[in-house]
N, C-alpha and C positions, 0 to 999 in steps of 0.2 A: 504493500500500500504506500509506503514511504517513497519508493522509487517512482511510482505512478504520479504521486503528488509533485515530485521534483520535475518530472517530465512535463506535467501540466503547467507548472510554474514557468518553466522556460518557454513553453508554447505561448503562454499568456504574454510574456515579455515580447516575444517575437511578433505576436498579433498587434500589440501596441506600437511596436517599432514600425511595422508595415503601415499601420494607420497613419502614424506621424509622417513617414516618408511619402506616402501617397498624398497627404494633405499639402506638404511642402512642395512636392513635385507639381501639383495642380496649380500652384501659384506662379509657376515659371511662364513668362510670356511665350505664347505658342509660335511667334515668328522666329524664335531662337531654336526651339525644339518642336518642329511640326509633329503633331500626333500626341503631344504631352497632355492635351486637354481630355483625352480618354480617361485619365486618372480621375477627373471630376465625376465621370459617370460611375466609376467603381467605388468611390468613397462611401456613398450611402449604403452600399451593399454590406459593408463591414459592420453595420449595426447588429446584424443577426448573431454572428459569433461573439460579439461583445456582450450582448444581452444574455446569451447562454452561459458564458463564462462568469458574468456578474452574479447570476443566480447560483451557480455552482459554488463560487468562492464565498458568497454570503452565508451559505449553509455550512461550509467546511472551515474556512478561515477568513473572516471578514476583512482583515487588514490587506490581504492580497487582492481584494476587489478594487482597490484604488486605481490600479492601472486600467481596469475596464471602465471606470468612471471617467478617466482622462480620455480614453478612446471614444466614449459616447459623447463627451463634450465636443470633441473635434468634429464628429460627423453630424451633430445636431442641426446646425444652421443649413448645410447643404441638403439635409433631409427634409426639414420643415419648409424650406424654400420651394419645394416642388410637390409636397404632400399636403393636402388640405386637412386642417384640424378644427377650424372654426365653424360656427353656425351663422347662417345669413341673418343680418340685421333687417329690421322692418324697412320696407321701401317708403320713400316720401316723394311727393310731387316735385320738390325743389332740388333733388339730387341730380347730379350730372353723370351720365353714363358714357364711358369711353371704351370702345372695343378695338382690339388689334386683331387682324385676320389676314393670314396669307391665303389668298383666294385661288392660287395655282392657275392663274390666267383663265379661270372659269371653265377649265377642261375636265374637271372631276365628274360632273354630272350634267345631264341635259337641263337647259333652262336655269343654270346656276345663278346668273345675275338677278333674274326675277325672284327666285326663291330667297336669295340673300337680301334683296330689297324688302321683301315681305317680312323677313325675320327682323331686320333692323327696326321696322315700325312696330311690330308686335312686342319687341323687347325695349322700345323707347330708347334706342341708341342715339345719343346726341352728337357724338363725334366718332367717326369710323376711320381708323387708320389701316390701310391695306397694303399688302406687298404682292408683287407679281400680278399686277393689274393690266388687263388689256382695255385701254381707254375706249376703243371703239365698240366694246361690248358691254360697257358699264352703265348705259343710260338708265336701266331699270333701277339702279341704286342711286345714281347721281340725281335723279329727279326729286329725291326726298331731301336733298341737302343744298341749300342756296349758296353755300361757300365751299369752294373746292380748289385744291391745288395739287399739281402733279410734279414728279421729278423722275428723270430729267425732262427738261422742256423739249417739246417737239418730238418726243418718242412715244410710240403707242404702248410699249411695254415699260411699266414704271411702278413706283410707289405712289400712294395717294393719301391725302387727308381730306375727308368730307366732314363738314361741320354745320350744325344748325345755329351756331354762334358766330359772330363776325370775325373774320380773319383780317387783321389790320396790316400784317406784313408776312411775307413768306419768300422762301428761296430754296432752290436745290442745294444739296451739299455733296461734296465730292471726296472720296477717299483717295486723296492725291498721291499717297505713298504706294498705291497699287500701280504696277507698271503696265498691266494689260487693260486696254480700253474695253468698255462693255457695261452691261447691267451691274455687275459686282462693284464697279468703280463709282457708279452714279446712283446707287440704290439707297439714298438718304435725303432727307429734307427737313425743313422746320417750318412751322407756322405759329405766329403769335395770335392767340385766340382770346377774345374778350369774354370771359365767363362771368356769371352773375356775381361771383365773389372776388375775382381778381383777373388780371391779364396774365396768361401763362404762355410759355414757349413749349410747343409740342415738337419733340424730335421723333420722327418716324424713320426707323432704320431697318435694313435687311442685310445681315451679314452673310458672307459667302456660303452658298449651299454645300452640303456634303456630297450632293449628287447621288445619294443612295435612293434606289428604287425598290418597290415591293419585291421584285424578283430577286434582288440581292439578298433578301432576308428569308428566302424560302428554305424549308427543311432540306437537309442533304441526307444522302443514303449511304455514305461510306466515309472512312477516315480521310482518304485522299480528297474527296469532295469538300469535306469540312475544312481541311487545311487550305484548299484553294479558295473557298468562299471567304474564310477568315482573312486571308492575305489580301484578297480583293477589296474587302470592306475597309481594312486598315489602310491600304494604299489610298483609297478615296478620302478617308478622314485626314490623313497626313497631307495630302496634296492641297487641300483647301484650308487646313489649320493655320498655315503661315499667313494667308490672306486675312483670316479672322483676327489674328494677333495684330496685324498692321491696322486693320479697321478699328480695333479697340482703342488705339491711341487717339485716333480722331474723335471717337465718341466721347471719351473723357474730356478732351479739350473743348468740344462743343458744349458739354454740360457746364464746365467751369466758366466759359465765356458768355453764357446767356445773361441778358439784362433782366430777365424775368424768372420767376420760379419755373422749374422744368418738369414736364411729364415726358419721360423717355419710354418709348414703346416700340415694339416691332418683333421681328423674327430673328432671334440671335443664333439659331442653329447650334445651340449648346445649352446645357442645363445651368441653373443658377449655381454659382460656385466658381472657383478658379480665379485667374488673374483679373480679368475685366470686372467680374461681379464684385470682388472685394474692393477694387479701386473705386467703383461706382458707389458702394455703400458708404464711402467717406463723404459723399455729397448728397446722396438720395436714400430714400426709404423703399423697402420692398413690402408692399401691403399684404402680399400673399403669406408672409411669415406669421403674422398675427391674425389676419382676417381672411385667409384663403379657405374656400369651402366648395363643395360640389364635386363634379367629375374630375378624375385624375388623368393627367397626361394630355398634352396639347398636340402631339404628333400622332395622328390616327393609325398609321401602319404599325408603329411600335406599341401603342396602347392596345391595339387589337391582339397583339401577341403577349400581353401582360407586362409590357415594359412601359411604365407610366412616367415618361420623361416630359417635363414642361420646358420646351425650347422657345416659347414665346413669353416675353416679359413685359411688364409695365412697372416702372419705378417712378418715384416722384420726389420733389423737394420737400423738406420737412415743413415748410410754410403752408403746404397744402394738406388738407385733411381728407383721407379716404376712409370709407366705411365698409369696404368689402371688395373682394376680388374672386372671380370664379371662372372656370372653363365651361363653356357651353357645349353640350353633347350634340353637335351639329355636324352632319356628314355631307357637306357640300364642297369640301376640299380635302386635301390630305392633311390639313391642319384643322384644329378646332379653335374657335375664337376665344380670346381671353378678354373678359369684361371687368372693368374697374369702376366702382361707384364712388363718386366724390361728393363730399358734404358741402353744402352751401356756405358754411361758416368756417373761419380760419381757426386752427388749433389755439393760437394765442388768445383769441376772443373767447373761446370756450373756457379757458383757465381763469379768466378775470371774473 
């Protein structure tokens, strides 16, 4: 029994060491080590062995459970940033709803623009930020929003901000450090929107896609096929990871340079955690951590396979008050829309 306890003790130390190394590795900017952001996906999975070990050591020798408590603390934020734990607060007529939705150019289903347009009205979406928009197919959505802006200018395939509130200034944004021209370099924009409680700058971004398709994640039937599929997926992740690392630098600068409180939203093609996420948390709040509820996983092909990763984010400045964030179970794209509910009163006013 004593030898087993010694082995379990060393296993526990190794588990904590792996957790710490994974957490530190996930903070390395991906432009320096393409593919390093995969560690952010793995980090929350370590909660299971830590919980098992914690229960075991609390029953056998409580002092040794400290390492598991440390491990659980490390994985807590990345876990709750993509798993909903809250309950929905009561809706009010004066709240502002903002949705971010990668619409996949409306190719997912027939009549997608009309269905999305109907959904925005049923859900009373005040501001809709979209990625991968085909402008010439978006009329059924655009007709509900008097204020609209697209980026890049003059291109049919773009990102877009639709608003029921006035847009007083807007412009496309460019990831100038990317060397290759195209959508990945120009898939960002801002709009200064006059909300009932404040003027805010909305940053709508789309980070480089991993390029993964449904067929890349199909089940394989042999060891060789598994290795080949795994290598193919890793190559795709690594090839675009460098771009996302470069794009991250621009996003942090845009947040810091804003003259107004910021709502940063879009398709980040990565889960909350890692270098960009922690840099942004120095300036912005993630409402999903405290007030996330409802359906899990914003990327439908993974959610369908039981991998509930939230790769669409909405963060906001501390001066703005949010009262809930949830993922809508809507199957009109390969993404699910993420909705954030904003309160009409400022946090500072609520405290007085």
